[in-house]
C-alpha positions in Angstrom: -76.0 -55.5 -161.2 -78.3 -58.4 -161.9 -81.5 -56.4 -162.0 -80.3 -53.7 -164.4 -78.2 -56.0 -166.6 -80.8 -58.8 -166.9 -84.0 -56.7 -167.0 -84.5 -53.6 -169.0 -87.9 -52.7 -167.6 -87.3 -51.3 -164.1 -89.4 -48.2 -164.4 -92.2 -49.8 -162.5 -90.2 -50.0 -159.3 -90.4 -47.3 -156.7 -86.6 -46.9 -156.2 -86.8 -44.3 -153.3 -89.1 -46.6 -151.3 -86.9 -49.6 -152.1 -83.8 -47.8 -150.9 -85.5 -46.9 -147.6 -86.6 -50.4 -146.9 -83.3 -51.9 -147.9 -81.4 -49.5 -145.6 -83.6 -50.4 -142.6 -83.1 -54.1 -143.4 -79.4 -53.6 -143.7 -79.1 -51.7 -140.4 -81.2 -54.4 -138.6 -78.7 -57.0 -139.9 -75.6 -55.1 -138.6 -74.5 -53.4 -141.8 -73.3 -50.5 -139.7 -70.3 -48.2 -139.2 -69.6 -45.6 -136.5 -70.2 -42.2 -138.0 -67.2 -40.0 -138.8 -65.9 -37.7 -136.2 -67.5 -39.4 -133.2 -65.7 -40.2 -130.0 -64.3 -43.8 -129.5 -67.0 -44.4 -126.9 -69.8 -43.1 -129.1 -72.6 -45.3 -130.2 -73.5 -43.0 -133.1 -73.7 -45.0 -136.3 -75.2 -45.2 -139.7 -75.5 -47.9 -142.3 -72.2 -48.8 -143.9 -72.0 -48.0 -147.7 -73.6 -50.8 -149.7 -74.9 -51.6 -153.2 -78.7 -51.7 -153.5 -78.5 -54.9 -155.6 -75.8 -57.6 -156.1 -73.4 -57.3 -159.0 -73.2 -59.8 -161.8 -70.2 -62.2 -161.5 -69.2 -65.1 -163.7 -69.6 -68.3 -161.6 -66.5 -69.9 -163.0 -64.4 -66.9 -162.0 -65.6 -67.0 -158.4 -64.8 -70.7 -158.4 -61.3 -70.0 -159.8 -60.7 -67.4 -157.1 -61.8 -69.9 -154.4 -59.6 -72.7 -155.9 -56.3 -70.8 -155.7 -56.8 -69.3 -152.2 -55.3 -72.2 -150.2 -52.2 -72.0 -152.4 -51.9 -68.3 -151.9 -52.2 -68.9 -148.1 -49.4 -71.5 -148.4 -47.3 -69.2 -150.6 -47.4 -66.3 -148.1 -46.7 -68.7 -145.3 -43.5 -70.0 -147.0 -42.4 -66.6 -148.1 -42.8 -65.3 -144.5 -40.4 -68.1 -143.3 -37.7 -67.4 -146.0 -35.4 -64.8 -144.5 -33.2 -64.6 -147.5 -36.0 -64.0 -149.9 -37.6 -61.3 -147.7 -34.2 -59.7 -147.2 -33.2 -59.6 -150.8 -36.6 -58.4 -151.9 -37.0 -55.7 -149.4 -33.5 -54.4 -148.9 -33.9 -51.4 -151.3 -37.3 -50.5 -149.8 -35.9 -50.6 -146.3 -33.3 -48.0 -147.2 -35.9 -45.4 -148.2 -39.2 -46.3 -146.5 -39.1 -45.7 -142.7 -42.4 -47.7 -142.1 -41.0 -50.8 -143.7 -37.6 -50.3 -142.0 -39.3 -50.2 -138.6 -41.1 -53.4 -139.3 -37.9 -55.0 -140.6 -36.0 -54.1 -137.4 -38.8 -55.7 -135.3 -38.6 -58.8 -137.5 -34.8 -59.1 -137.0 -35.3 -58.7 -133.2 -37.7 -61.7 -133.3 -35.0 -63.8 -135.1 -32.6 -63.2 -132.3 -35.0 -64.6 -129.6 -34.2 -67.7 -127.7 -36.3 -70.5 -129.3 -37.8 -71.5 -125.9 -39.2 -68.0 -125.4 -40.5 -67.7 -128.9 -43.9 -68.4 -130.3 -43.5 -70.6 -133.5 -47.2 -70.9 -134.4 -48.5 -68.4 -136.9 -52.1 -67.4 -137.6 -52.8 -65.9 -141.0 -56.1 -64.2 -142.0 -55.5 -63.2 -145.6 -57.7 -61.7 -148.3 -56.7 -61.9 -152.0 -58.4 -59.1 -154.0 -59.2 -59.4 -157.7 -61.0 -57.5 -160.5 -62.7 -59.2 -163.4 -60.5 -57.8 -166.2 -62.2 -57.1 -169.6 -59.9 -57.8 -172.5 -62.0 -56.1 -175.2 -61.9 -52.5 -176.3 -65.1 -51.6 -174.4 -65.4 -52.4 -170.7 -69.2 -52.9 -171.0 -70.4 -56.5 -171.7 -73.7 -58.2 -172.3 -74.2 -61.5 -170.6 -73.4 -63.7 -173.5 -69.9 -62.2 -173.8 -68.9 -62.9 -170.2 -67.0 -66.1 -170.6 -65.2 -64.9 -173.7 -63.9 -61.6 -172.4 -63.5 -61.7 -168.6 -60.4 -62.8 -166.7 -59.7 -63.0 -163.0 -56.8 -60.7 -162.2 -55.2 -60.1 -158.8 -54.9 -56.6 -157.4 -53.2 -57.5 -154.1 -53.1 -59.9 -151.2 -53.8 -58.5 -147.8 -52.1 -60.1 -144.8 -53.1 -57.6 -142.0 -56.5 -56.3 -141.0 -58.4 -58.1 -143.8 -61.7 -56.5 -142.8 -65.4 -56.6 -143.6 -65.9 -60.4 -143.1 -68.7 -59.7 -140.7 -70.6 -57.3 -142.9 -70.0 -59.5 -146.0 -71.6 -62.4 -144.1 -74.8 -60.4 -143.6 -75.0 -58.9 -147.1 -76.5 -62.1 -148.4 -79.7 -61.5 -146.6 -79.8 -57.8 -147.6 -79.5 -58.6 -151.3 -82.0 -61.4 -151.3 -84.4 -59.0 -149.6 -83.8 -56.1 -152.0 -84.2 -58.3 -155.0 -87.4 -59.7 -153.6 -88.7 -56.1 -153.0 -88.0 -55.4 -156.7 -90.0 -58.5 -157.7 -87.1 -60.7 -158.7 -86.1 -63.9 -157.0 -82.8 -65.7 -157.3 -82.7 -69.3 -158.6 -80.1 -71.9 -157.7 -78.4 -69.8 -155.0 -77.4 -67.0 -157.4 -76.5 -64.8 -154.4 -74.4 -67.5 -152.8 -74.3 -68.3 -149.2 -71.2 -66.7 -147.5 -70.0 -66.8 -144.0 -66.4 -65.5 -143.7 -67.1 -64.2 -140.2 -67.3 -67.9 -139.1 -64.1 -68.7 -141.0 -62.1 -65.9 -139.4 -63.5 -67.0 -136.0 -62.5 -70.6 -136.6 -59.0 -69.6 -137.3 -58.7 -67.6 -134.1 -60.3 -70.4 -132.1 -57.8 -72.9 -133.6 -54.9 -70.6 -132.6 -56.3 -70.1 -129.1 -56.5 -73.9 -128.8 -52.8 -74.2 -129.8 -51.9 -71.7 -127.2 -53.3 -74.1 -124.7 -54.3 -71.9 -121.7 -57.9 -72.1 -120.6 -58.1 -68.7 -119.0 -56.2 -66.8 -121.7 -57.9 -64.3 -123.9 -58.0 -63.0 -127.5 -56.9 -59.4 -128.0 -58.2 -57.2 -130.8 -55.9 -54.3 -131.5 -58.0 -51.5 -132.8 -57.6 -47.8 -133.5 -58.2 -45.2 -130.7 -61.4 -44.2 -132.5 -62.5 -47.3 -134.4 -65.3 -46.7 -137.0 -65.4 -50.3 -138.1 -66.4 -51.7 -134.7 -69.6 -53.4 -135.9 -67.8 -55.6 -138.5 -65.3 -56.6 -135.7 -68.2 -57.3 -133.3 -69.7 -59.7 -135.8 -66.5 -61.7 -135.8 -66.4 -61.6 -132.0 -69.9 -63.0 -132.0 -68.8 -65.8 -134.3 -66.0 -66.7 -131.9 -68.6 -66.8 -129.1 -70.8 -69.1 -131.1 -67.9 -71.6 -131.5 -66.6 -71.4 -128.0 -68.4 -69.1 -125.5 -65.5 -69.6 -123.0 -63.1 -67.5 -125.0 -63.0 -63.9 -123.8 -62.1 -61.0 -126.1 -60.7 -57.7 -125.1 -60.1 -54.6 -127.3 -57.1 -52.3 -126.9 -55.3 -49.7 -128.9 -51.5 -49.6 -129.1 -51.6 -46.7 -126.7 -53.7 -48.7 -124.3 -51.3 -51.6 -124.4 -48.4 -49.3 -123.8 -50.1 -48.2 -120.5 -51.6 -51.5 -119.5 -49.4 -54.3 -120.9 -46.1 -56.0 -120.2 -44.2 -59.2 -120.7 -43.9 -61.4 -117.6 -40.9 -63.6 -116.7 -42.2 -66.4 -119.0 -42.5 -63.9 -121.9 -46.3 -64.1 -121.8 -48.1 -60.9 -122.8 -50.2 -59.6 -119.9 -52.7 -56.8 -120.3 -54.9 -55.6 -117.4 -53.9 -58.9 -115.6 -55.1 -61.1 -118.4 -52.8 -63.5 -120.3 -53.1 -63.0 -124.1 -53.2 -66.1 -126.3 -54.0 -64.5 -129.7 -53.4 -61.0 -130.9 -55.5 -59.9 -133.8 -54.4 -56.7 -135.5 -57.2 -54.6 -136.9 -54.9 -51.6 -136.7 -51.2 -51.2 -137.1 -51.1 -51.4 -140.9 -50.2 -47.8 -141.8 -47.8 -45.2 -140.6 -50.7 -43.2 -139.1 -51.2 -46.1 -136.6 -47.8 -45.2 -134.9 -48.1 -41.8 -133.4 -44.8 -42.1 -131.5 -41.7 -44.2 -131.1 -43.5 -45.7 -128.1 -46.1 -47.2 -130.3 -43.3 -49.0 -132.3 -41.9 -50.2 -129.0 -45.3 -51.6 -128.1 -45.5 -53.4 -131.5 -42.1 -54.9 -130.8 -43.2 -56.0 -127.3 -46.2 -57.8 -128.8 -44.0 -59.5 -131.5 -41.5 -60.7 -129.0 -44.2 -62.1 -126.7 -45.4 -65.7 -126.6 -48.8 -64.8 -127.9 -49.8 -66.0 -131.3 -49.9 -63.0 -133.6 -52.3 -62.4 -136.5 -50.3 -61.4 -138.4 -46.9 -62.0 -137.1 -44.4 -59.4 -138.3 -43.0 -61.8 -141.0 -46.5 -62.3 -142.4 -47.0 -58.6 -142.4 -43.8 -58.1 -144.4 -44.7 -60.9 -146.8 -47.9 -58.9 -147.7 -46.0 -55.9 -148.9 -46.4 -54.7 -152.5 -42.7 -55.3 -153.2 -43.0 -59.0 -152.3 -46.0 -59.2 -154.6 -43.9 -57.8 -157.4 -41.0 -60.1 -156.8 -43.3 -63.1 -156.8 -44.5 -62.2 -160.3 -41.0 -62.7 -161.7 -40.6 -65.8 -163.9 -39.5 -68.9 -161.9 -40.0 -67.4 -158.4 -43.3 -69.1 -157.6 -41.7 -72.5 -158.3 -39.3 -71.9 -155.4 -42.3 -72.1 -153.0 -44.9 -74.2 -154.8 -43.2 -77.1 -156.6 -46.4 -78.3 -158.4 -46.3 -76.8 -161.9 -50.1 -77.0 -162.5 -50.8 -75.2 -159.2 -48.2 -72.6 -160.0 -49.8 -71.9 -163.4 -53.2 -71.3 -161.8 -51.7 -68.7 -159.5 -49.7 -67.1 -162.3 -52.9 -66.9 -164.4 -54.2 -64.3 -162.0 -51.2 -62.0 -162.2 -50.7 -58.9 -164.3 -47.3 -57.5 -165.1 -45.4 -55.8 -162.3 -42.2 -53.9 -162.4 -39.4 -53.0 -160.0 -38.4 -49.4 -159.8 -34.9 -50.0 -158.4 -31.9 -48.1 -159.7 -31.1 -50.7 -162.4 -31.6 -51.0 -166.1 -34.8 -52.9 -165.4 -36.0 -50.1 -163.2 -35.1 -47.5 -165.8 -37.2 -49.4 -168.4 -40.2 -49.4 -165.9 -39.9 -45.7 -165.4 -39.9 -45.2 -169.2 -43.0 -47.3 -169.6 -44.9 -45.4 -166.9 -43.9 -42.0 -168.2 -44.9 -42.8 -171.8 -48.2 -44.5 -170.9 -49.2 -43.6 -167.4 -52.9 -44.5 -167.9 -51.8 -48.2 -168.3 -50.2 -48.5 -164.9 -50.7 -48.0 -161.1 -47.9 -46.7 -158.9 -48.0 -48.5 -155.5 -46.2 -47.8 -152.2 -45.8 -50.3 -149.4 -49.1 -49.4 -147.8 -52.5 -50.8 -146.9 -55.9 -49.3 -146.2 -56.8 -47.4 -149.4 -56.0 -44.0 -150.7 -52.3 -44.6 -151.2 -51.9 -45.5 -154.9 -51.0 -43.1 -157.7 -52.9 -43.2 -161.1 -52.9 -41.6 -164.5 -51.3 -38.2 -165.1 -50.3 -38.1 -161.5 -47.9 -41.0 -162.1 -46.1 -38.9 -164.8 -46.0 -35.9 -162.5 -44.7 -37.8 -159.5 -42.3 -40.1 -161.3 -40.8 -37.1 -163.1 -39.8 -35.6 -159.7 -38.3 -38.8 -158.2 -37.0 -40.7 -161.3 -33.4 -39.9 -160.4 -33.8 -40.6 -156.7 -33.7 -43.8 -154.7 -37.1 -42.6 -153.3 -38.7 -44.4 -156.3 -37.6 -47.8 -154.9 -40.2 -47.5 -152.2 -42.8 -48.1 -155.0 -43.6 -50.8 -157.5 -45.3 -50.3 -160.9 -48.3 -52.5 -161.7 -50.1 -53.0 -165.0 -53.6 -51.5 -164.6 -56.6 -53.8 -164.6 -59.6 -52.6 -166.6 -62.8 -54.2 -165.1 -66.1 -54.4 -166.9 -68.8 -52.0 -165.9 -72.5 -52.5 -164.9 -75.3 -50.4 -163.5 -76.1 -50.2 -159.8 -77.2 -47.8 -157.1 -74.7 -47.3 -154.3 -76.1 -46.3 -150.9 -73.5 -44.0 -149.2 -74.5 -41.3 -146.8 -75.9 -39.7 -149.9 -77.0 -42.4 -152.4 -76.1 -42.3 -156.0 -78.6 -42.5 -158.9 -78.3 -45.4 -161.3 -74.6 -45.2 -162.2 -71.9 -47.2 -164.0 -69.9 -49.2 -161.4 -67.0 -51.6 -161.2 -66.3 -54.3 -158.5 -63.5 -56.0 -156.6 -63.8 -59.5 -155.5 -61.9 -60.6 -152.3 -61.4 -64.2 -151.1 -60.6 -64.8 -147.4 -58.2 -67.4 -146.4 -57.0 -68.7 -143.0 -53.8 -70.6 -142.2 -52.5 -71.9 -138.9 -49.0 -73.5 -138.7 -45.4 -73.2 -138.0 -42.3 -73.3 -140.2 -42.5 -77.0 -140.5 -46.2 -78.0 -140.3 -49.5 -76.6 -141.4 -52.4 -77.4 -139.1 -55.2 -75.5 -141.0 -55.4 -74.0 -144.4 -58.7 -73.0 -145.9 -60.6 -70.5 -148.0 -63.5 -69.2 -146.0 -65.7 -66.9 -148.0 -65.7 -63.7 -150.1 -66.2 -60.0 -150.1 -67.4 -57.9 -153.0 -66.8 -54.1 -153.0 -68.3 -51.9 -155.7 -67.5 -48.3 -156.6 -68.6 -45.7 -159.2 -66.6 -46.1 -162.4 -63.7 -43.7 -162.6 -63.0 -43.8 -158.8 -59.5 -45.2 -158.5 -59.3 -46.3 -154.9 -61.5 -49.1 -153.5 -61.5 -48.8 -149.7 -64.9 -48.9 -147.9 -63.7 -47.3 -144.6 -61.8 -44.7 -146.7 -65.2 -43.8 -148.4 -64.5 -45.0 -151.9 -66.5 -48.2 -152.2 -69.7 -49.9 -151.0 -70.2 -53.5 -149.8 -71.7 -55.8 -152.4 -72.5 -59.4 -153.2 -71.9 -61.4 -156.3 -74.9 -62.4 -158.4 -73.7 -65.6 -160.3 -74.4 -66.2 -163.9 
């Protein structure tokens, strides 16, 4: 964090008072989440977890992350439209993972549709997440060592429910305020301007325009008790600012089952309203599907003429198995023919390994069992709290190493980010602690299999957690929203 890393004398600052003022400022700027355990209609809320100060980030690495995002957008788009690649990559996962199998069956149903009843335009709202990997023995750096020892390394790319764009937009004001309270003022936009909420909104408005029906609406699919409603509302407000004629409705999968249907023209109708764009903020984990009826509802949506964000093929293209397959030598070139652009993408990768029942998979199991602290075991899941780390890898892999169950996972080389001091404001705030951060870059893409109409990077999200905490989800309670402080 800029204040603690760049200035050693912070004893003069009244930290408790500064925390209190920063929390009020954050809440007044919409840095909010619905409190745990409240009813779906409840307005009970508290500030979302956030870092008291922005975290030091190397300017060149932020620029590197921005520069590759449009190619990651295009890569996912092309992968999603390559049936053979998806099929060959995911076939072993489908055999042992029911969640992926259910998605695949819906995908195959969409392929059998009559072209005249099928929506060919896709809307992708992606977020590519990175850590700043430290290649030296110690993960603590002084400023002069940044450029020599930090590398941008990708954790994953999210293709569904890439959240917190609204809160990330407003964190700029919060951090400029907290730094000013501490008596420090940024120079040359060191807490950079950031408006991913507007970027996500522009993507949805562009898709709505392509749908071409003036009275149609945008549907946000949310959980039955949505804690992250304030972040979503900030994106809604950004849509309103671009085009106030676009109406937005919010429904859960259960609601849509009761209130929705496909008409004779294959249009999705909910409560009498024609849906132009479906934006999934739920539906990314098995917990979202409480019954087979929920899967049937997802299938109905996918078969409809509405533009989906993401469509089922985009969702599949964001699985961990696809990420692992794309890391193989020569695979990126299949989708991005420009060698220099391929190299920039590949520079962000760490080693990833298949766990299939092959000699390659056996070698990956051996590596993980011998040095579990150097790897992460990842299932095909989103949302935080799913990965397996450290000694638990050895324990779990020892149980399943002779079973095809292991093919539902991939093995990824662990990233070791540098640490810095900060104060994290959860329900109960931390003291000054060692922290590590993740940097996410948002991208939007609109197009069909043959033509791209929009492809942009649209801002960033930084999440920070206490060093030693493995998972990084904010809603899951592991991390706090942050901003980069550029050096």
